[in-house]
C-alpha positions as CSV (number, residue, x, y, z in Angstrom):
1,M,0.0,0.0,0.0
2,G,1.3,3.4,-0.9
3,V,0.5,6.7,0.9
4,C,1.2,10.3,0.0
5,L,1.7,12.3,3.2
6,S,1.7,16.1,3.2
7,M,2.2,18.1,6.4
8,Y,-1.6,18.7,6.5
9,S,-2.1,15.0,7.5
10,L,0.9,15.1,9.9
11,L,0.3,18.4,11.6
12,I,-0.7,18.1,15.3
13,L,-0.8,21.5,16.9
14,L,1.2,21.9,20.1
15,K,-1.2,24.5,21.5
16,V,-4.3,22.8,22.9
17,R,-6.4,23.3,26.0
18,S,-5.0,20.5,28.2
19,P,-1.3,21.0,29.1
20,G,-0.9,17.2,29.3
21,L,-2.2,16.5,25.8
22,V,0.1,19.1,24.4
23,I,3.0,16.6,24.3
24,H,1.1,13.4,24.6
25,N,-0.4,13.9,21.1
26,C,2.7,15.3,19.4
27,Q,3.8,13.4,16.3
28,L,7.4,13.5,17.6
29,T,6.5,11.4,20.7
30,S,4.1,9.0,19.0
31,S,6.4,6.6,17.3
32,P,9.0,5.7,19.9
33,P,6.6,3.3,21.7
34,G,5.8,1.8,18.3
35,N,2.6,3.7,17.6
36,Y,2.8,3.7,13.8
37,W,1.2,1.8,10.9
38,R,3.5,-1.0,9.9
39,H,1.7,-2.0,6.7
40,L,2.7,0.8,4.4
41,D,4.9,-0.1,1.5
42,S,5.7,3.3,0.0
43,L,5.3,6.9,1.1
44,I,5.8,10.4,-0.5
45,I,6.5,12.9,2.2
46,S,6.7,16.6,1.2
47,H,7.1,20.1,2.6
48,V,7.2,23.5,0.9
49,Y,10.3,25.8,0.9
50,D,8.7,28.3,3.3
51,E,6.4,26.6,5.8
52,G,6.8,29.0,8.7
53,S,6.6,32.6,7.6
54,P,2.8,32.8,7.0
55,F,2.3,32.1,10.7
56,V,4.7,34.8,11.9
57,G,3.1,38.3,12.3
58,N,4.9,41.4,11.1
59,D,4.7,42.7,14.7
60,S,6.4,39.6,16.2
61,T,9.1,40.1,18.7
62,L,11.6,37.9,20.4
63,E,9.3,38.2,23.5
64,S,6.2,37.1,21.6
65,L,8.1,34.1,20.1
66,S,9.1,33.1,23.7
67,G,5.5,33.5,24.6
68,Y,4.5,31.1,21.9
69,L,6.9,28.5,23.3
70,K,5.6,29.0,26.8
71,S,2.0,28.7,25.7
72,S,2.8,25.5,23.8
73,F,4.4,23.6,26.6
74,P,3.1,22.6,30.1
75,T,4.0,25.0,32.9
76,Y,6.5,22.5,34.3
77,A,8.6,22.4,31.1
78,T,10.8,25.4,32.1
79,E,14.1,23.6,31.2
80,A,12.9,22.6,27.7
81,I,11.6,26.1,27.1
82,S,14.9,27.7,28.1
83,T,16.8,25.3,25.9
84,L,14.7,26.2,22.9
85,E,15.0,29.9,23.7
86,D,18.7,29.6,23.6
87,Y,18.6,27.4,20.4
88,Y,16.5,30.0,18.5
89,H,18.3,33.0,20.0
90,L,15.2,34.4,21.7
91,K,16.9,35.7,24.8
92,K,18.9,38.4,23.1
93,P,19.1,40.0,19.7
94,S,21.2,38.3,17.0
95,N,22.2,38.9,13.4
96,E,19.1,37.0,12.3
97,S,15.8,38.9,11.9
98,V,12.8,38.2,14.2
99,S,10.8,37.0,11.2
100,A,13.5,34.6,10.1
101,I,13.8,33.2,13.6
102,G,10.0,32.8,13.9
103,S,9.8,31.1,10.6
104,R,12.4,28.6,11.6
105,L,10.8,28.0,14.9
106,I,7.3,27.4,13.4
107,R,8.8,25.3,10.6
108,D,10.8,23.0,12.9
109,S,8.1,22.6,15.6
110,L,5.1,22.0,13.5
111,F,6.3,20.8,10.1
112,T,9.7,19.5,9.1
113,C,10.7,17.7,12.3
114,N,7.6,15.5,11.9
115,I,9.2,14.3,8.7
116,R,12.2,13.1,10.6
117,D,10.0,11.2,13.0
118,I,8.1,9.4,10.1
119,L,11.4,8.5,8.4
120,R,12.6,6.8,11.6
121,E,9.9,4.2,10.9
122,Y,9.8,4.2,7.1
123,S,13.4,5.0,6.1
124,K,13.5,2.3,3.4
125,K,10.0,3.2,2.0
126,S,10.0,6.9,1.6
127,Y,10.4,9.5,-1.1
128,L,11.1,13.0,0.1
129,M,10.1,16.2,-1.7
130,Q,10.6,19.9,-1.2
131,Y,8.3,22.2,-3.2
132,S,10.3,25.3,-3.9
133,P,8.9,27.5,-6.7
134,K,8.9,31.3,-6.0
135,A,6.6,32.2,-3.1
136,A,6.2,28.6,-2.1
137,T,4.7,29.1,1.3
138,H,2.5,26.7,3.3
139,G,-0.2,25.2,1.2
140,Q,1.0,26.3,-2.2
141,D,1.8,22.7,-3.2
142,V,-1.8,21.8,-2.9
143,F,-2.7,24.1,-5.8
144,A,0.0,22.4,-7.9
145,L,-1.3,18.9,-7.0
146,W,-5.0,19.7,-7.9
147,Y,-4.3,22.0,-10.8
148,S,-6.4,21.4,-13.9
149,P,-5.6,23.0,-17.3
150,K,-9.2,22.7,-18.3
151,L,-10.4,24.5,-15.2
152,W,-7.9,27.3,-15.3
153,N,-7.7,27.5,-19.1
154,V,-3.9,27.6,-19.0
155,S,-1.2,25.0,-19.3
156,I,1.5,24.8,-16.6
157,P,3.9,22.0,-17.6
158,L,5.7,22.1,-14.2
159,F,2.4,21.2,-12.4
160,S,1.7,18.4,-14.9
161,G,5.0,16.8,-14.3
162,Y,4.6,17.2,-10.6
163,Q,1.2,15.5,-10.7
164,S,2.6,12.7,-12.7
165,Y,4.9,11.7,-9.9
166,F,2.0,11.5,-7.5
167,L,-0.2,9.7,-10.0
168,S,2.5,7.1,-10.7
169,H,2.9,6.6,-6.9
170,A,-0.8,6.2,-6.4
171,I,-1.1,3.6,-9.1
172,T,2.2,1.7,-8.6
173,G,3.7,2.7,-5.3
174,D,6.6,4.2,-7.2
175,P,6.6,7.8,-8.4
176,N,9.0,6.9,-11.2
177,T,7.1,4.1,-13.0
178,R,4.5,6.2,-14.8
179,R,5.9,9.7,-14.4
180,D,5.7,11.8,-17.6
181,R,9.0,11.5,-19.3
182,D,8.1,13.6,-22.4
183,I,7.1,16.8,-20.8
184,N,9.2,20.0,-20.5
185,P,10.6,20.7,-18.0
186,P,11.5,17.0,-17.9
187,T,10.9,14.9,-14.9
188,I,13.9,13.1,-13.4
189,A,14.5,9.8,-11.6
190,W,13.6,10.1,-8.0
191,P,15.3,7.7,-5.6
192,R,14.1,6.9,-2.1
193,V,15.4,9.1,0.6
194,G,19.1,8.7,1.6
195,D,20.6,7.8,5.0
196,I,18.3,9.2,7.7
197,N,21.2,9.4,10.1
198,A,22.8,12.1,8.0
199,E,22.5,15.7,9.0
200,K,20.8,16.5,5.7
201,L,18.5,14.1,3.9
202,E,19.9,13.2,0.5
203,N,17.8,12.3,-2.6
204,T,15.2,15.0,-1.8
205,L,13.4,16.0,-5.0
206,D,13.4,19.7,-5.1
207,V,10.6,21.2,-7.3
208,V,11.6,24.6,-8.5
209,D,10.3,27.0,-11.2
210,T,12.6,25.6,-13.9
211,G,12.0,21.9,-13.1
212,Y,13.3,19.2,-10.8
213,K,16.6,18.4,-9.1
214,L,17.9,16.2,-6.3
215,I,19.3,18.0,-3.2
216,A,20.4,17.4,0.3
217,D,17.5,18.9,2.3
218,D,18.8,21.5,4.7
219,Q,15.4,22.2,6.3
220,V,15.0,18.8,8.0
221,L,18.2,18.8,9.9
222,K,19.0,15.8,12.2
223,S,20.5,17.9,14.9
224,T,17.5,20.2,15.2
225,C,14.9,17.4,15.1
226,D,16.9,15.3,17.5
227,L,16.8,18.2,20.0
228,W,13.1,18.7,19.6
229,Q,12.4,15.0,20.0
230,K,14.6,14.7,23.1
231,L,13.0,17.7,24.8
232,L,9.4,16.6,23.9
233,L,10.1,13.1,25.2
234,D,11.6,14.4,28.4
235,V,8.7,16.7,29.1
236,T,6.2,14.0,28.2
237,K,7.8,11.6,30.6
238,Q,8.1,14.3,33.2
239,G,4.4,14.8,33.1
240,G,3.6,11.1,33.3
241,Y,2.2,10.7,29.9
242,L,4.7,8.4,28.4
243,D,6.4,5.3,29.8
244,I,9.3,4.1,27.6
């Protein structure tokens, strides 16, 4: 069985009413006890180039980003919050803009680090994609996936090739088998994701305005996601919601 996973199906918001459920239901803490579906043969996992910035207001400050962290964790998670404030340079100004810091924080916490967690269980079965055309913010890949030249009365070859990967995967479990090889820009062979223990994930298909290329994904960093998982697991166990 093949499955295409976008971050819409993976997103579990940290900010919920119950401070216990905040970590108990987080994707990053769900798979260590074995809570995942073992009967999947093939997955496409994707993210867009800019997942985070639409969720960061123009009036955001380092203090408001710290407030986001504090509101997302239980009150007893002071050590985890402090660690993340240091990691994202929230305690004092840095050379990085507030909007860039906020974008990384949202991206890592709600989107890309979920990818790492899924790959821990499906490392041999997954194809990883980054959708990177200009202005590729959260949700823009959905338009490309459901684009219809008849509906819009315009032909966008990039979208047609993009769709052919997903259609091939839906039919065969392999995005390469029936991808459109005669379109321009041409589609390329797309291997399964590389070594998940690497800092950057190799064999990521990058979809850009001019076509397709393979990259080492620098938005799903092992060091960053390992930190998030460790902190979330520690806080979850501290609250008595996870026994591993």
